[in-house]
VOMI-132279 format. One record per residue: residue in one letter; x, y, z of N, C-alpha, C, O, CB in turn. Coordinates in steps of 0.02 Angstrom, whole numbers, padded with zeros to 5 digits, always signed. Atoms other than C-alpha are relative to their C-alpha. Glycine has a CB too. Layout:
N
AXYZXYZXYZXYZXYZ/...
END
This chain:
172
M+00077+00013-00015+03043+04774+10443-00029+00073+00015-00005+00118+00051-00012-00055+00070/T+00044-00066-00035+02915+04913+10460+00009+00025+00077+00050-00001+00114-00079-00018-00001/R+00014-00017-00066+02878+04994+10618-00056-00035+00014-00063-00064+00068-00007+00069+00013/K+00061+00047-00034+02709+04912+10610+00022-00061+00014+00005-00095+00063-00063-00011-00043/E-00025+00084-00027+02796+04750+10603+00029-00015+00062+00022-00067+00093+00054-00031-00042/V-00051+00000-00069+02916+04795+10752-00067+00003+00047-00068-00037+00093+00067+00078+00012/V+00028+00012-00059+02764+04833+10849-00047-00056+00010-00067-00062+00068-00028+00052+00016/E+00043+00041+00008+02650+04687+10800+00057-00063+00026+00036-00115+00049-00038+00003-00077/Q-00057+00037-00034+02813+04596+10855-00006-00005+00063-00017-00058+00091+00059+00026-00010/A+00014-00017-00082+02799+04654+11026-00065-00020+00015-00070-00058+00063+00006+00080+00023/F+00056+00030-00021+02635+04617+11038-00021-00058+00012-00061-00079+00054-00030+00011-00025/N+00000+00079+00012+02652+04450+10989+00041-00039+00049+00009-00079+00083+00027-00019-00070/W-00033+00027-00048+02784+04387+11095+00016+00016+00086+00048-00010+00131+00045+00000-00030/S+00027-00020-00053+02719+04496+11220-00064-00033+00054-00080-00025+00113-00013+00052-00025/H+00071+00039-00008+02566+04394+11238-00067+00062+00006-00122+00046+00028+00005-00054+00083/T+00058-00027-00028+02457+04551+11249-00049-00006-00067-00041-00033-00122+00014+00080+00033/D+00067+00001+00052+02284+04582+11161-00006+00069-00039-00059+00095-00056-00076-00010+00046/K+00001-00068+00021+02327+04738+11091+00005-00023-00096-00016+00012-00142+00077+00054+00043/L-00025+00033+00077+02391+04619+10912-00070-00022-00022-00090-00014-00080+00063-00077+00001/G+00061-00002+00045+02219+04567+10901-00049+00042-00006-00103+00035-00035-00031-00043+00006/H+00064-00063+00017+02130+04721+10911+00022+00008-00060-00016-00008-00106-00005+00080+00045/G-00024-00025+00064+02243+04782+10772+00047+00063+00011+00075+00100-00029-00062+00020-00045/Y-00019-00092-00052+02309+04934+10895+00076+00008-00046+00104+00063-00050+00025-00008+00134/A-00064-00029+00018+02476+04916+10800-00003+00059-00051+00045+00098-00049+00042-00055-00028/T+00014-00061+00043+02418+05046+10669-00005+00050+00020+00010+00099-00013-00045+00002-00030/I-00022-00065-00051+02405+05165+10817+00059+00012+00025+00083+00069+00018-00031+00001+00056/Y-00059-00009-00030+02556+05140+10903+00054-00006-00045+00107+00003-00015+00008-00042+00052/K-00039+00003+00037+02656+05119+10761+00032+00087-00025+00089+00102-00042-00032-00047-00048/V-00029-00082+00008+02664+05326+10733+00044+00035+00086+00076+00086+00099-00092+00061-00022/V-00061-00049-00053+02745+05344+10917+00068-00040-00010+00089-00098-00012-00021+00001+00103/P-00068+00021+00005+02904+05356+10896+00039-00046+00037+00009-00056+00089+00030+00043+00004/S-00039+00047-00060+03053+05220+10989+00021+00047+00047+00025+00035+00107+00069-00046-00025/T-00052-00055-00045+03137+05364+11059-00035+00049+00070-00009+00087+00110+00030+00067-00064/I+00044-00028-00076+02994+05418+11195+00035-00019+00060+00069-00070+00063-00079-00035+00013/K-00045+00016-00058+03065+05428+11364-00066-00020+00061-00051-00049+00114+00059+00078+00023/K+00046+00022-00058+02886+05403+11470-00048-00033-00028-00074-00012-00080-00029+00054+00043/V+00076+00018+00024+02742+05295+11449-00043-00028+00062-00016-00071+00097+00000-00062-00062/L+00048+00037-00056+02595+05249+11580-00037-00051-00034-00015-00065-00090-00056+00049+00037/E+00066+00039+00004+02456+05137+11557-00040-00020+00053-00018-00041+00107+00008-00055-00029/I+00039-00002-00056+02303+05127+11648-00034-00066-00005-00078-00065-00049-00046+00061+00004/G+00031+00060+00007+02243+04949+11665+00043-00057-00027+00037-00079-00085-00055+00010-00038/I-00056+00021+00041+02389+04846+11645+00001-00088+00003+00043-00123-00025+00073+00037+00033/G+00036+00064+00005+02294+04669+11686+00078-00044+00026+00114-00025+00071-00040-00019-00094/G-00048+00042-00005+02431+04527+11679+00061+00024-00022+00105-00013-00042-00015-00053-00029/G-00078-00016+00028+02577+04648+11632+00027-00016-00076+00085-00019-00096+00049-00044+00044/H-00024+00029+00083+02582+04596+11445+00024+00065-00036+00079+00075-00062-00073-00039-00054/S-00024-00065+00032+02571+04773+11380+00056+00037+00035+00091+00065-00007-00056+00047-00005/L-00056-00006-00044+02701+04824+11511+00064-00031-00043+00113+00000-00064-00017-00042+00073/E-00067+00033+00036+02818+04699+11426+00016+00031-00069+00074+00042-00088-00012-00083-00014/A-00014+00002+00055+02782+04746+11256+00012+00071-00024+00027+00084-00082-00045-00034-00030/W-00034-00067-00006+02820+04939+11299+00064+00005+00019+00099+00044-00012-00029+00039+00041/K-00065-00001+00005+02974+04910+11363+00040-00046-00053+00101-00035-00055+00019-00013+00062/G-00026+00024+00073+03024+04805+11206+00003+00045-00060+00051+00048-00098-00042-00053-00024/L+00000-00057+00035+02955+04953+11106+00047+00075+00005+00076+00108-00039-00058+00010+00008/F-00032-00058-00009+03024+05095+11193+00065+00006+00078+00065+00031+00134-00069+00052+00006/Q-00039+00033-00072+03182+05021+11295+00042+00072+00027+00075+00061+00078+00070-00081-00022/K-00015-00055-00051+03242+05187+11358-00038+00044+00025-00021+00099+00046+00039+00035-00016/A+00031-00028-00042+03109+05232+11422-00039-00023+00067-00046-00082+00083-00028+00023-00034/E+00047+00024-00059+03000+05236+11584-00055-00017+00006-00101+00023-00007-00006+00031+00035/I+00058+00030+00014+02873+05120+11599-00036+00005+00061-00011-00012+00115+00007-00067-00024/Y+00034+00007-00076+02737+05144+11729-00075-00015-00029-00104+00000-00081+00006+00081+00059/G+00070+00021+00001+02573+05067+11763-00054-00011+00056-00043-00033+00112+00004-00052-00027/L+00064-00003-00059+02401+05076+11855-00036-00031+00001-00067-00036-00052-00038+00043+00007/D+00050+00034+00029+02287+04960+11894+00003-00038+00078+00053-00055+00109+00015-00044-00080/C+00026+00011-00069+02191+04904+12062+00015-00093+00015+00010-00122+00070-00097+00027+00000/N-00018+00058-00014+02241+04725+12032+00038-00037-00053+00032-00095-00073-00051-00029+00020/G-00054+00030+00057+02383+04721+11902+00061-00027+00029+00080-00026+00087+00026+00055-00052/K-00044+00027-00037+02527+04629+11890+00063+00031-00017+00077+00045-00075-00001-00067-00006/S-00070-00050+00006+02703+04724+11920+00027-00027-00051-00006-00073-00076+00057+00003+00062/V-00052+00024+00060+02849+04692+11775+00069+00027+00020+00084+00086+00027-00021+00033-00081/D-00078-00032-00026+03033+04704+11828-00004+00063-00070-00030+00064-00126+00090-00078-00007/G-00018-00053+00047+03088+04867+11751-00050+00050+00003-00041+00108-00015+00007-00024-00071/T+00057-00060+00013+02928+04956+11764-00018+00037+00076+00017+00015+00122-00081-00039-00037/T+00008-00030-00067+02863+05065+11923-00096-00012-00028-00120+00004-00082+00047+00100+00019/C+00074+00027+00008+02663+04996+11943-00024+00029+00070+00004+00023+00125-00009-00094-00011/F+00035-00016-00062+02537+05078+12058-00053-00040+00012-00085-00049-00040-00022+00064+00002/N+00052+00044-00029+02408+04965+12151-00066+00056+00007-00083+00066+00065+00028-00036+00079/C+00044-00030-00024+02271+05077+12145-00073+00014-00071-00076+00004-00132+00044+00067+00032/D+00075-00016+00060+02092+05124+12048+00006+00077-00034+00035+00125-00008-00093+00001+00054/I-00023-00059+00046+02098+05261+11924-00043+00076+00046-00020+00133+00053-00037-00018-00101/N+00046-00050-00038+01952+05362+12028+00041+00025+00058+00052+00085+00066-00072-00036+00029/L-00037-00001-00062+02054+05338+12191+00091+00046+00005+00113+00080+00051+00005-00089+00013/F-00062-00023+00016+02241+05388+12111+00012+00075-00009-00017+00111-00050+00019-00032-00056/K-00025-00069-00010+02320+05549+12151+00062+00026-00032+00110+00044+00002+00010+00009+00065/P-00072-00005+00034+02454+05581+12012+00037+00044+00040+00094+00029+00058+00001+00026-00075/E-00057-00028-00042+02510+05726+12116+00050-00028+00069+00104-00006+00088-00031+00052+00021/E-00054+00030-00059+02581+05625+12265+00044-00062-00046+00068-00107-00012-00051-00043+00083/H-00037+00042+00038+02669+05519+12128+00045+00033-00069+00095+00001-00087-00051-00051-00020/F-00038-00003+00027+02735+05610+12000-00001+00086+00019-00049+00110+00049-00004-00036-00064/S-00010-00066-00001+02807+05808+11998-00054+00062-00050-00080+00031-00097+00074-00001-00021/N+00024-00044+00042+02719+05956+11906+00013+00003-00075-00029+00009-00119+00015+00050+00024/D-00009+00004+00061+02822+05948+11763+00017-00075-00040+00049-00082-00093+00046+00046-00005/T+00002+00062+00036+02809+05764+11725-00029+00000-00057-00081+00032-00060-00028-00045+00031/K+00024+00002+00067+02776+05731+11546-00002-00067-00015+00048-00103-00010+00039+00038-00050/F+00004+00075+00035+02713+05568+11478-00005+00007-00090-00040+00046-00122-00080-00044+00035/D-00021-00023+00090+02768+05554+11276-00070-00061+00011-00108-00036-00030+00111-00024-00062/L+00046+00033+00014+02623+05415+11294-00040-00031+00045-00019-00087+00059+00018-00032-00035/I+00042+00024-00025+02475+05379+11400-00044-00067-00030-00062-00065-00089-00028+00051+00011/V+00042+00038+00039+02373+05215+11372-00062-00004+00035-00049-00001+00095+00027-00064-00015/D+00043-00002-00055+02201+05207+11451-00046-00070-00037-00083-00058-00085-00044+00088+00016/D+00012+00047+00013+02149+05016+11428-00034-00022+00063-00053-00081+00066+00049-00030-00027/G+00036+00036-00069+02070+04993+11607-00072-00012+00005-00092-00044-00044+00011+00040+00062/S+00067+00021-00003+01893+04973+11649-00050-00007-00057-00094-00050-00063-00024+00038+00039/H+00038-00027+00064+01819+05042+11490-00068+00030+00010-00110+00037-00035-00010-00057-00049/S+00057-00039-00002+01686+05130+11575+00018+00072+00012+00060+00101+00047-00046-00025+00052/P-00010-00090+00022+01663+05314+11518+00011+00027+00067+00056+00069+00070-00079+00048-00039/G-00004-00034-00057+01652+05364+11690+00085+00009+00022+00114+00063+00027-00047-00042+00055/D-00064+00035-00008+01829+05274+11731+00056+00050-00042+00105+00078-00016-00007-00082-00033/I-00044-00026+00058+01908+05352+11560+00000+00076+00016+00053+00106+00014-00032-00020-00079/I+00008-00052-00006+01838+05516+11597+00050+00022+00057+00101+00054+00044-00066+00008+00005/A-00034-00004-00041+01903+05521+11768+00094+00000-00018+00133+00048-00015-00031-00049+00039/G-00066-00011+00033+02072+05478+11702+00036+00047-00037+00094+00068-00029+00004-00034-00030/W-00018-00052+00039+02074+05595+11574+00012+00066+00043+00060+00104+00035-00054+00007-00051/Q-00022-00063-00019+02055+05733+11686+00046+00016+00077+00052+00068+00110-00066+00036+00000/K-00046-00030-00046+02176+05705+11821+00062-00026-00041+00110-00027-00003-00007-00024+00082/L-00056+00023+00011+02315+05629+11686+00024+00053-00037+00083+00069-00036+00003-00063-00028/R-00027-00032+00057+02305+05757+11543+00048+00059+00014+00067+00083-00039-00055+00022-00042/S-00043-00034-00028+02414+05871+11624+00050-00002-00023+00086+00038-00053+00006-00008+00048/Y-00079+00048+00003+02547+05734+11626+00014-00016-00060+00061-00056-00062+00005-00074+00038/C+00004+00030+00063+02531+05704+11444+00034+00056-00050+00003+00107-00063-00078-00020-00017/S-00014-00035+00043+02644+05781+11324-00001-00019-00089+00013+00026-00128+00055+00017+00025/G+00012+00033+00063+02616+05664+11149-00068-00040+00010-00119-00005+00010+00063-00050-00020/M+00067+00011+00037+02474+05549+11131-00039-00044+00061-00012-00086+00097+00009-00048-00083/Y+00015+00040-00055+02351+05488+11249-00079-00045-00034-00127-00020-00063-00011+00059+00079/V+00024+00036+00052+02261+05332+11182-00058-00021+00037-00039-00027+00095+00045-00055-00031/V+00032+00053-00041+02107+05244+11254-00029-00033-00061-00038-00018-00119-00057+00025+00062/E+00001+00047+00035+02065+05102+11205-00069-00048+00008-00100-00044+00061+00060-00029+00012/D+00053+00051-00010+01924+04966+11181-00076+00046+00022-00121+00025+00058+00029-00059+00068/V+00072-00048-00006+01779+05119+11178-00046-00027-00024-00041-00043-00083-00005+00065-00032/N+00069+00000+00040+01608+05078+11147-00026+00028-00038-00033+00084-00013-00039+00002+00020/F+00032-00038+00050+01529+05144+11009-00038+00068+00025-00033+00128+00016-00049-00046-00033/N+00049-00076-00030+01401+05242+11102+00035+00037+00064+00006+00085+00090-00091-00025+00034/D-00059-00043-00044+01524+05311+11222+00057+00059-00043+00071+00117-00027+00055-00066+00036/S-00039-00017+00040+01635+05360+11101+00009+00086-00018+00060+00120-00013-00020-00040-00050/H+00025-00079+00011+01565+05541+11055+00020+00033+00044+00057+00081+00042-00069+00017-00003/N+00010-00041-00097+01544+05583+11252+00080+00005+00012+00104+00058+00031-00049-00070+00087/I-00065-00015-00017+01730+05546+11270+00027+00038-00034+00059+00082-00006+00036-00044+00004/A-00050-00044+00032+01804+05626+11128-00030+00087+00011+00004+00138+00015+00005-00027-00090/S+00003-00081-00017+01711+05787+11158+00020+00025+00063+00022+00087+00063-00067+00027-00005/E-00015-00013-00046+01763+05794+11332+00091+00005+00010+00123+00044+00046-00039-00043+00034/M-00075-00023+00023+01954+05770+11273+00012+00056-00040+00067+00082-00036+00032-00049-00038/R-00014-00061+00027+01931+05911+11165-00014+00058+00032+00004+00112+00009-00026+00004-00051/N+00010-00058-00026+01869+06019+11285+00047-00006+00073+00033+00022+00125-00083+00014+00005/G-00062-00014-00051+02036+05982+11396+00038+00037+00004+00073+00048+00054+00037-00032+00005/G-00051-00037+00006+02126+06094+11324+00070-00021-00015+00099-00065+00015-00002+00029+00047/G-00076+00014+00000+02299+06097+11256-00016-00062-00075+00034-00072-00109+00040-00040+00098/V+00001+00058+00052+02240+05953+11115+00013+00031-00062-00011+00086-00075-00068-00040-00004/I-00004-00024+00065+02294+05977+10946-00037-00022-00035-00067+00018-00069+00049-00004-00027/S+00036+00033+00042+02204+05839+10859-00027-00069+00050+00006-00097+00095+00048-00017-00070/I+00039+00043-00006+02071+05712+10893-00018-00058-00040-00059-00043-00083-00035+00026+00008/I+00046+00040+00028+02023+05554+10826-00025-00064+00035-00004-00089+00087+00024-00016-00058/Q+00025+00045-00019+01914+05418+10829-00006-00050-00045-00041-00037-00094-00047+00016+00024/T-00004+00038+00060+01938+05272+10725-00020-00084+00021-00010-00100+00080+00082+00011-00033/T+00000+00055-00014+01894+05090+10720+00056-00058-00031+00067-00050-00091-00059-00010-00011/T-00028+00030+00010+02011+04952+10708+00002-00069-00055-00057-00076-00072+00003+00001+00045/D+00029+00061+00036+02016+04782+10590-00041-00057+00023-00066-00102-00011+00047-00030-00022/D+00047+00050-00009+01923+04686+10698-00054+00041+00052-00080+00009+00098+00037-00075+00030/G+00058-00030-00010+01798+04823+10753+00007+00042+00067-00040+00076+00088-00056-00051+00001/S-00019-00023-00066+01887+04884+10918+00020+00074-00011+00063+00096-00049+00060-00045+00032/R+00019-00070+00018+01838+05070+10940+00061+00045+00046+00060+00033+00106-00091+00019+00025/V-00040-00040-00035+01993+05206+10997-00005+00057-00015-00008+00080-00072+00056-00014-00002/V-00010-00069+00016+01997+05366+11022+00065+00026+00030+00085+00005+00084-00058+00042+00026/V-00048+00001-00010+02153+05447+11015+00007+00080+00019-00038+00114-00004+00033-00035-00048/A-00004-00071-00015+02203+05624+11078+00085+00019-00016+00129-00021+00000-00026+00014+00087/S-00069-00022-00002+02372+05723+11033+00013+00063+00033-00029+00105+00019+00026+00005-00064/F-00032-00042-00012+02467+05847+11122+00031+00027-00046+00016+00085-00057+00028-00014+00037/D-00066-00031+00022+02609+05877+11018+00017+00005-00088+00068+00023-00118+00060-00048+00038/K-00001-00005+00077+02554+05862+10825-00060-00035-00030-00089-00080+00000+00065-00033-00030/A+00068+00035+00009+02409+05815+10724+00023-00072-00026+00072-00085-00060-00054+00042-00058/I-00012+00076+00005+02392+05619+10719-00018-00009-00076-00069+00014-00102-00050-00050+00056/Q+00012+00039+00066+02413+05533+10543+00011-00067-00003+00059-00092+00026+00039+00024-00050/W-00004+00078+00002+02392+05358+10509+00057-00025-00068+00067-00084-00079-00089-00033-00014/
END
């Protein structure tokens, strides 16, 4: 089974909408050995279940003002604009993967990026980006410092994603 098929299988059994959006193409490049994952916008917890299955040795965190916590994960019930990462994470905390699947509002996306980029050592993925907002969001991420590469891409169903990498050039 290819890594993409493994990711698709996890998205399917966890019932996350990431499968329908074609995001397996993006997440197949994330090594199964990563240690920390944070997702903004956890909704019903389906993505957290997928991350638990895909990254079995990782600490999984979720952040949402109305999200459902999932056993074996740490969840913060808070709006990204009010979240203070320094109250929850030490300065040397580094996430291998941060996913922003929150409100999809450009202001919230940029607020999350500004608060969390220093805690990311791998990939920072912003899902479901409005086409008209993608350039400004990518520009803000480019100006964040430490970013090695940025990709804006459209998946098979037309969903737009902006991905920043802190550790290597992104290749699909």
